[in-house]
RODO-2510 file (C-alpha; in nm, 4 decimals, decimal comma):
residues 411
     n   res          X          Y          Z
     1     x     9,2090    10,8343     9,4724
     2     x     9,4759    11,0174     9,2548
     3     x     9,4948    10,9267     8,8836
     4     x     9,7829    10,9974     8,6574
     5     x     9,8299    10,9046     8,2848
     6     x    10,1645    10,8760     8,1179
     7     x    10,0598    10,8893     7,7205
     8     x    10,3147    10,7354     7,4174
     9     x    10,5498    10,5723     7,6957
    10     x    10,8100    10,3470     7,4679
    11     x    10,8652    10,0967     7,7335
    12     x    11,2494     9,9558     7,7632
    13     x    11,3025     9,6836     8,0725
    14     x    11,6079     9,5109     7,9313
    15     x    11,3403     9,1665     7,8640
    16     x    11,3604     9,2594     7,4566
    17     x    11,7250     9,4205     7,2749
    18     x    11,4314     9,6711     7,1014
    19     x    11,2485     9,9625     7,2026
    20     x    10,8392     9,8314     7,2954
    21     x    10,5629    10,0102     7,0497
    22     x    10,4208    10,3179     7,2428
    23     x    10,1910    10,2462     7,5698
    24     x     9,9596    10,4723     7,7915
    25     x    10,0245    10,3984     8,1209
    26     x     9,7621    10,4569     8,3835
    27     x     9,8805    10,5010     8,7378
    28     x     9,6013    10,5176     9,0439
    29     x     9,7150    10,5933     9,4100
    30     x    10,1170    10,4586     9,3222
    31     x    10,0392    10,1743     9,1251
    32     x    10,0379    10,0879     8,7845
    33     x     9,6509    10,0324     8,6736
    34     x     9,6777     9,9812     8,3091
    35     x     9,9059     9,9385     8,0495
    36     x     9,7934     9,9821     7,7122
    37     x     9,8278    10,1169     7,3656
    38     x     9,5033    10,2557     7,4522
    39     x     9,4410    10,3111     7,7812
    40     x     9,2907    10,6158     7,8986
    41     x     9,1465    10,7694     8,2312
    42     x     9,0317    11,1132     8,3491
    43     x     9,2989    11,2130     8,4912
    44     x     9,4827    11,4503     8,8146
    45     x     9,7802    11,5145     8,5795
    46     x     9,8716    11,3967     8,2129
    47     x    10,2289    11,3741     8,0491
    48     x    10,3140    11,3277     7,7540
    49     x    10,6560    11,1110     7,7434
    50     x    10,6834    11,1205     7,3760
    51     x    11,0193    11,0935     7,2656
    52     x    11,1897    10,9626     7,5411
    53     x    11,2368    10,5873     7,6499
    54     x    11,0423    10,4741     7,9775
    55     x    11,1912    10,2430     8,1994
    56     x    11,0715    10,1000     8,5226
    57     x    11,2542    10,2356     8,8394
    58     x    11,6047    10,1032     8,8938
    59     x    11,7070     9,8315     9,1276
    60     x    12,0517     9,8597     9,2763
    61     x    12,1109     9,4752     9,4513
    62     x    12,4354     9,5940     9,6437
    63     x    12,4783     9,9411     9,8041
    64     x    12,5969    10,0620    10,1481
    65     x    12,3703    10,3512    10,2385
    66     x    12,5264    10,4316    10,5432
    67     x    12,8907    10,4341    10,4290
    68     x    12,9659    10,8069    10,4666
    69     x    13,3778    10,7073    10,4093
    70     x    13,5589    10,4511    10,2666
    71     x    13,7394    10,4013    10,5632
    72     x    13,4604    10,2123    10,7571
    73     x    13,6361    10,1895    11,0911
    74     x    13,6262    10,5697    11,1154
    75     x    13,2986    10,5523    11,0117
    76     x    13,1703    10,3027    11,2736
    77     x    13,2383    10,5358    11,5191
    78     x    13,0842    10,8443    11,4079
    79     x    12,8024    10,8934    11,5725
    80     x    12,4615    10,7463    11,4570
    81     x    12,2546    11,0819    11,4049
    82     x    12,5242    11,2230    11,2023
    83     x    12,5668    10,9024    10,9788
    84     x    12,1496    10,9056    10,9284
    85     x    12,2012    11,2558    10,8267
    86     x    12,4538    11,1735    10,5744
    87     x    12,2743    10,8947    10,4708
    88     x    11,9831    11,0583    10,3757
    89     x    12,1815    11,2813    10,1106
    90     x    12,3029    10,9468     9,9976
    91     x    12,0014    10,8146     9,9578
    92     x    11,8447    11,1004     9,8169
    93     x    12,1281    11,1189     9,5253
    94     x    12,0519    10,7795     9,4521
    95     x    11,7204    10,8527     9,3789
    96     x    11,7862    11,1218     9,1820
    97     x    12,0246    10,8894     8,9529
    98     x    11,6972    10,6863     8,8918
    99     x    11,6995    10,4359     9,1484
   100     x    11,4181    10,3488     9,3020
   101     x    11,4675    10,0339     9,5032
   102     x    11,8178     9,9911     9,6823
   103     x    11,8784     9,6640     9,8528
   104     x    12,1326     9,7561    10,1506
   105     x    12,4164     9,4260    10,2127
   106     x    12,5194     9,5768    10,5845
   107     x    12,4302     9,8908    10,7878
   108     x    12,0924    10,0345    10,7547
   109     x    11,8786     9,9705    11,0214
   110     x    11,4432     9,9643    11,0320
   111     x    11,5094    10,3207    11,1507
   112     x    11,5984    10,4176    10,8344
   113     x    11,4030    10,2165    10,6021
   114     x    11,1046    10,3719    10,8152
   115     x    11,1976    10,7034    10,7888
   116     x    11,2145    10,6096    10,4178
   117     x    10,8717    10,4558    10,3972
   118     x    10,6988    10,7231    10,6124
   119     x    10,8191    11,0178    10,4214
   120     x    11,0748    11,1557    10,6193
   121     x    11,3899    11,0867    10,3942
   122     x    11,3299    11,1389     9,9715
   123     x    11,4663    10,8013     9,9035
   124     x    11,4783    10,4496     9,7188
   125     x    11,2666    10,1715     9,8918
   126     x    11,4984    10,0056    10,1421
   127     x    11,5376     9,6390    10,1472
   128     x    11,7795     9,5521    10,4638
   129     x    11,9884     9,2776    10,6230
   130     x    12,0787     9,5292    10,8990
   131     x    12,4236     9,4352    11,0272
   132     x    12,6017     9,2033    10,8206
   133     x    12,7213     8,9258    11,0331
   134     x    13,1057     8,8549    11,0404
   135     x    13,3583     8,6341    11,3152
   136     x    13,6740     8,8243    11,4618
   137     x    13,9060     8,9175    11,2515
   138     x    13,6829     8,8531    10,9365
   139     x    13,5149     9,1356    10,7118
   140     x    13,3773     9,3949    10,8997
   141     x    13,6100     9,3450    11,1919
   142     x    13,7827     9,6914    11,1724
   143     x    13,9991     9,6618    11,4841
   144     x    14,3327     9,5235    11,2933
   145     x    14,6255     9,3110    11,4687
   146     x    14,6923     9,6220    11,7079
   147     x    14,3745     9,6076    11,8780
   148     x    14,1562     9,3583    12,0765
   149     x    13,9025     9,6140    12,2193
   150     x    13,5622     9,5194    12,2835
   151     x    13,3667     9,4782    11,9284
   152     x    13,0598     9,4352    12,1148
   153     x    12,9503     9,7952    12,0791
   154     x    12,9629     9,7259    11,6640
   155     x    12,5456     9,6674    11,6394
   156     x    12,4490     9,9762    11,8148
   157     x    12,6271    10,1939    11,5866
   158     x    12,4486    10,3073    11,2482
   159     x    12,7629    10,3799    11,0882
   160     x    12,9071    10,0050    11,1640
   161     x    12,8454     9,7552    10,8699
   162     x    12,7788     9,4521    11,0481
   163     x    12,9066     9,2614    11,4034
   164     x    13,1298     9,0563    11,4974
   165     x    12,9764     8,6690    11,6549
   166     x    13,1131     8,3515    11,6861
   167     x    13,0265     8,0052    11,7535
   168     x    12,6858     7,8394    11,6691
   169     x    12,5045     8,0393    11,9862
   170     x    12,6605     8,3085    11,8720
   171     x    12,5512     8,3556    11,5246
   172     x    12,2000     8,2132    11,6224
   173     x    12,1793     8,4247    11,8188
   174     x    12,2895     8,7448    11,6414
   175     x    12,0695     8,5853    11,3270
   176     x    11,7456     8,6087    11,5039
   177     x    11,8297     8,9459    11,6473
   178     x    11,8571     9,0858    11,2861
   179     x    11,5558     8,9422    11,1697
   180     x    11,3876     9,0526    11,5196
   181     x    11,5153     9,3525    11,4561
   182     x    11,3200     9,4059    11,1064
   183     x    11,5992     9,2364    10,8520
   184     x    11,4391     9,1187    10,5521
   185     x    11,6900     8,8947    10,4805
   186     x    12,0377     8,7666    10,7090
   187     x    12,3689     8,8498    10,5421
   188     x    12,7142     8,6756    10,6185
   189     x    13,0832     8,7676    10,5623
   190     x    13,1668     8,3896    10,4285
   191     x    13,5238     8,5409    10,2198
   192     x    13,7534     8,7778    10,3664
   193     x    13,7237     9,1286    10,1676
   194     x    13,8808     9,4304    10,0429
   195     x    13,8272     9,6687    10,2709
   196     x    13,9107     9,5240    10,6672
   197     x    14,1879     9,4890    10,7720
   198     x    14,2889     9,1600    10,8595
   199     x    14,1061     8,9099    10,6201
   200     x    14,2501     8,7972    10,3113
   201     x    14,0540     8,7133    10,0084
   202     x    13,9876     8,3399     9,9837
   203     x    14,0142     8,3193    10,3495
   204     x    13,7852     8,0203    10,4738
   205     x    13,6041     8,1663    10,7960
   206     x    13,2830     8,0459    10,9643
   207     x    13,2655     7,7238    11,0070
   208     x    13,0498     7,4653    10,8040
   209     x    12,8654     7,4413    11,1216
   210     x    12,7950     7,8207    11,1649
   211     x    12,7215     7,8476    10,8115
   212     x    12,4596     7,5889    10,8620
   213     x    12,3208     7,7174    11,1831
   214     x    12,2375     8,0653    11,0196
   215     x    12,0986     7,9363    10,6981
   216     x    11,8194     7,7175    10,9785
   217     x    11,7384     8,0700    11,1133
   218     x    11,7112     8,2597    10,8123
   219     x    11,5026     7,9988    10,6777
   220     x    11,2736     7,9212    10,9932
   221     x    11,1707     8,2702    10,9367
   222     x    11,1201     8,2128    10,6046
   223     x    11,3640     8,4167    10,4200
   224     x    11,7568     8,3388    10,3072
   225     x    12,0939     8,4042    10,3346
   226     x    12,2979     8,6230    10,1160
   227     x    12,7155     8,5929    10,1167
   228     x    13,0153     8,8165    10,0721
   229     x    13,1862     8,5575     9,8882
   230     x    13,4800     8,5867     9,6421
   231     x    13,7378     8,2883     9,6461
   232     x    13,5528     7,9253     9,4553
   233     x    13,6079     7,7247     9,7349
   234     x    13,4523     7,9598     9,9639
   235     x    13,1450     8,0083     9,7441
   236     x    13,1070     7,6078     9,7266
   237     x    13,1452     7,5556    10,0740
   238     x    12,8593     7,8376    10,0971
   239     x    12,6454     7,6914     9,8759
   240     x    12,7050     7,3250    10,0518
   241     x    12,5535     7,4867    10,3579
   242     x    12,2417     7,6339    10,1787
   243     x    12,2880     7,9821    10,0652
   244     x    12,0815     8,1277     9,8602
   245     x    12,2508     8,4311     9,6918
   246     x    12,6233     8,5387     9,5921
   247     x    12,7898     8,8743     9,6350
   248     x    13,0247     8,9559     9,4110
   249     x    13,1365     8,6160     9,3097
   250     x    13,4851     8,7662     9,1486
   251     x    13,6954     8,4356     9,1440
   252     x    13,4004     8,1668     9,0767
   253     x    13,4965     7,8965     8,8479
   254     x    13,3974     7,7371     8,5487
   255     x    13,2254     7,4341     8,7479
   256     x    13,0686     7,6717     8,9583
   257     x    12,9388     7,8980     8,7418
   258     x    12,7389     7,5933     8,5765
   259     x    12,6029     7,4585     8,9297
   260     x    12,5412     7,8445     9,0059
   261     x    12,3266     7,8605     8,6811
   262     x    12,1124     7,4936     8,7362
   263     x    12,0337     7,5984     9,0559
   264     x    11,8938     7,9189     8,9896
   265     x    12,1006     8,0843     9,2903
   266     x    12,1653     8,4953     9,1910
   267     x    12,4739     8,6467     9,1970
   268     x    12,5343     9,0329     9,2157
   269     x    12,8982     9,1394     9,0863
   270     x    12,9718     9,4356     9,1944
   271     x    13,2529     9,5304     8,9742
   272     x    13,2334     9,9196     8,9570
   273     x    13,3724     9,9318     9,3105
   274     x    13,6782     9,7339     9,2077
   275     x    13,7779    10,0024     8,9079
   276     x    13,7462    10,3043     9,1499
   277     x    13,9543    10,1369     9,4406
   278     x    14,2196    10,0876     9,2134
   279     x    14,2200    10,3882     9,0943
   280     x    14,0830    10,6127     9,3797
   281     x    14,0721    10,4041     9,6901
   282     x    14,3184    10,5992     9,9137
   283     x    14,1968    10,9272     9,7584
   284     x    13,8507    10,8068     9,8984
   285     x    13,9906    10,7312    10,2640
   286     x    14,0502    10,3121    10,1994
   287     x    14,3538    10,2441    10,4351
   288     x    14,6875    10,0764    10,2000
   289     x    14,6373     9,7647    10,2809
   290     x    14,2712     9,7288    10,1593
   291     x    14,3962     9,8981     9,8351
   292     x    14,6346     9,6706     9,7846
   293     x    14,3876     9,3539     9,7556
   294     x    14,1630     9,5137     9,4741
   295     x    14,4186     9,3492     9,2007
   296     x    14,3085     8,9799     9,3749
   297     x    13,9575     9,0448     9,2378
   298     x    13,9340     9,3190     8,9804
   299     x    13,9994     9,1927     8,6600
   300     x    13,8447     8,8031     8,7135
   301     x    13,5487     8,9892     8,8156
   302     x    13,5219     9,1433     8,4869
   303     x    13,6229     8,8531     8,2987
   304     x    13,3361     8,6705     8,4802
   305     x    13,0989     8,8909     8,3738
   306     x    13,0882     8,7450     8,0222
   307     x    13,1087     8,3444     8,1505
   308     x    12,7920     8,4083     8,3615
   309     x    12,6045     8,5465     8,1331
   310     x    12,6817     8,2724     7,8530
   311     x    12,5905     8,0234     8,1204
   312     x    12,2088     8,1947     8,1962
   313     x    12,3351     8,3067     8,5667
   314     x    12,0396     8,5516     8,7322
   315     x    12,2617     8,8210     8,7716
   316     x    12,1487     9,1449     8,9895
   317     x    12,2894     9,4929     8,9497
   318     x    12,5175     9,5962     9,2125
   319     x    12,7772     9,9026     9,2736
   320     x    12,8965     9,7983     9,6460
   321     x    13,0632    10,1820     9,6713
   322     x    13,1712    10,3322     9,9390
   323     x    13,1633    10,7213    10,0760
   324     x    13,2180    10,9452     9,7775
   325     x    13,2422    10,7449     9,5432
   326     x    12,8732    10,6658     9,5373
   327     x    12,8765    10,9454     9,3303
   328     x    12,9901    10,6264     9,0257
   329     x    12,7065    10,4252     9,1125
   330     x    12,5950    10,4214     8,7730
   331     x    12,9139    10,3631     8,6543
   332     x    12,8095     9,9965     8,6467
   333     x    12,6490    10,0205     8,3625
   334     x    12,8652    10,1233     8,0386
   335     x    13,1021     9,8723     8,2682
   336     x    12,8882     9,5411     8,2099
   337     x    12,8115     9,6850     7,8825
   338     x    13,1734     9,5811     7,7865
   339     x    13,0646     9,2185     7,7985
   340     x    12,7257     9,1815     7,8195
   341     x    12,4261     9,2858     7,5464
   342     x    12,2557     9,6171     7,6888
   343     x    11,9755     9,4883     7,6718
   344     x    12,1278     9,2082     8,0055
   345     x    12,2623     9,5235     8,1256
   346     x    11,9371     9,6938     8,1774
   347     x    11,7529     9,3622     8,3075
   348     x    11,9710     9,3330     8,5836
   349     x    11,8701     9,6442     8,7296
   350     x    11,5111     9,5805     8,6058
   351     x    11,3234     9,2748     8,6226
   352     x    11,6033     9,0192     8,6994
   353     x    11,6794     9,2381     8,9866
   354     x    11,3215     9,2028     9,1167
   355     x    11,3968     8,8505     9,1278
   356     x    11,7026     8,8871     9,3245
   357     x    11,5035     9,0919     9,5744
   358     x    11,1963     8,8379     9,5867
   359     x    11,0059     9,1294     9,5106
   360     x    10,8558     9,0377     9,1097
   361     x    10,5482     9,1773     9,0595
   362     x    10,6107     9,4590     9,2695
   363     x    10,8941     9,6096     9,1322
   364     x    11,1281     9,6243     8,7930
   365     x    10,8565     9,6008     8,5302
   366     x    10,5964     9,8419     8,4247
   367     x    10,3004     9,5857     8,4927
   368     x     9,9505     9,6409     8,6684
   369     x     9,9600     9,5987     9,0214
   370     x    10,3573     9,6753     9,0780
   371     x    10,4593    10,0140     9,2241
   372     x    10,4626    10,3201     9,0099
   373     x    10,8107    10,3386     8,9212
   374     x    10,9117    10,5135     8,6451
   375     x    11,2445    10,6751     8,4828
   376     x    11,2136    10,8438     8,1340
   377     x    11,5462    10,8632     7,9641
   378     x    11,6581    11,1187     7,6513
   379     x    11,7601    10,8758     7,4222
   380     x    11,7640    10,4959     7,3954
   381     x    12,0150    10,3376     7,6856
   382     x    11,9838     9,9707     7,4524
   383     x    12,2186    10,1989     7,2052
   384     x    12,3778    10,4024     7,5245
   385     x    12,4136    10,2991     7,8723
   386     x    12,5943    10,5545     7,9083
   387     x    12,2913    10,7281     7,8970
   388     x    12,1860    10,6510     8,2603
   389     x    12,4926    10,7932     8,3932
   390     x    12,6027    11,1388     8,4399
   391     x    12,3854    11,1712     8,8044
   392     x    12,0398    11,1767     8,6134
   393     x    12,1208    11,4004     8,3719
   394     x    11,9399    11,2266     8,1050
   395     x    11,6974    11,1590     8,2893
   396     x    11,4016    11,4591     8,2442
   397     x    11,1317    11,2316     8,4764
   398     x    11,1796    11,0230     8,7983
   399     x    10,8854    10,8448     8,9678
   400     x    10,8502    10,6441     9,2970
   401     x    10,5098    10,4973     9,4138
   402     x    10,3292    10,7475     9,1412
   403     x    10,4948    11,0655     9,2741
   404     x    10,7289    11,2593     9,0437
   405     x    11,0839    11,3401     9,2448
   406     x    11,1608    11,4783     8,9613
   407     x    11,0219    11,6498     8,6778
   408     x    11,2182    11,9160     8,4123
   409     x    11,0156    12,1776     8,3412
   410     x    11,0270    12,0079     7,8980
   411     x    10,7812    11,7787     8,0249
***
């Protein structure tokens, strides 16, 4: 049994606009055991966190840990062994930014998840959907208009974000295979996208019957479907078919925002990716036809943030960055802070993110019974969200499962 005591921890988790009064935190075998002002134990290690802000480990609800380049067609063709090696570094960098749990929205397989769980990679806890489901000519079909070569090899490539399936029998089989292979939920490309060549934003792709068939399979497995969605029409279609999470949502109407809030459907905005793609997409390998589509969703997505917050929509933190752009993962914090209060921005990466991932009580909060994921920050991020950026420069302590993966000599 391993016991750790964190003393004088002033917790910020986004549930209040000010830091809480200092408490002591007892960690036993990687789990929070006690959180109280007078908590004490004969610990193997004691750390005094006076003067620091203490946060739950951060959660990014939308990443692609296999995306070693923004050119996703090229990424899909790289050897899986090379992708795994590059992914290990990308994930380690995420952890060093304070993200102790990430949800992968297309590409990561159960082997990567197992490598993390068994300690072969020092990385955030992985929640995976396996390969995202896409139809011919849709998002994650990177063949473009000049190629009709068979895309059946996508599911076997670690670097492929998705797989192509058309028609009810095919989508049912694909959903079943991903869930059988360890997917914890199902991701569907239910709209066009930016990074693929032949699907404009607002492209109503799968038929209603195909979408309903996928939802039926997921619910039969006891899980849910999340959709890559931008346009209002595509979002409404997906909701009517039973989708239970919206990724992006940039072009959602006021009426749909009200519906989403009323029905408790989570939304994961990912605005930092459009900001970077507009400025540096070509530099990082994004094809010209994809760069041209960024403006369609960039400004609208930022404007929607404030409206969704005012409506009470449950929002998770998401970055959705590709390749070399992943260094800007934490940039979503100050970007959202221009449209939302700081406590709400933080909550999207802690308590609310845990709800999006359906892991309340396990992550996103410093409470007894949860995984002992801790980030200590120099200064108060409620006053300056920029403290959460800088590749973890302002984080002298990062713990995952009660183990310090970063601890400076000042502690």
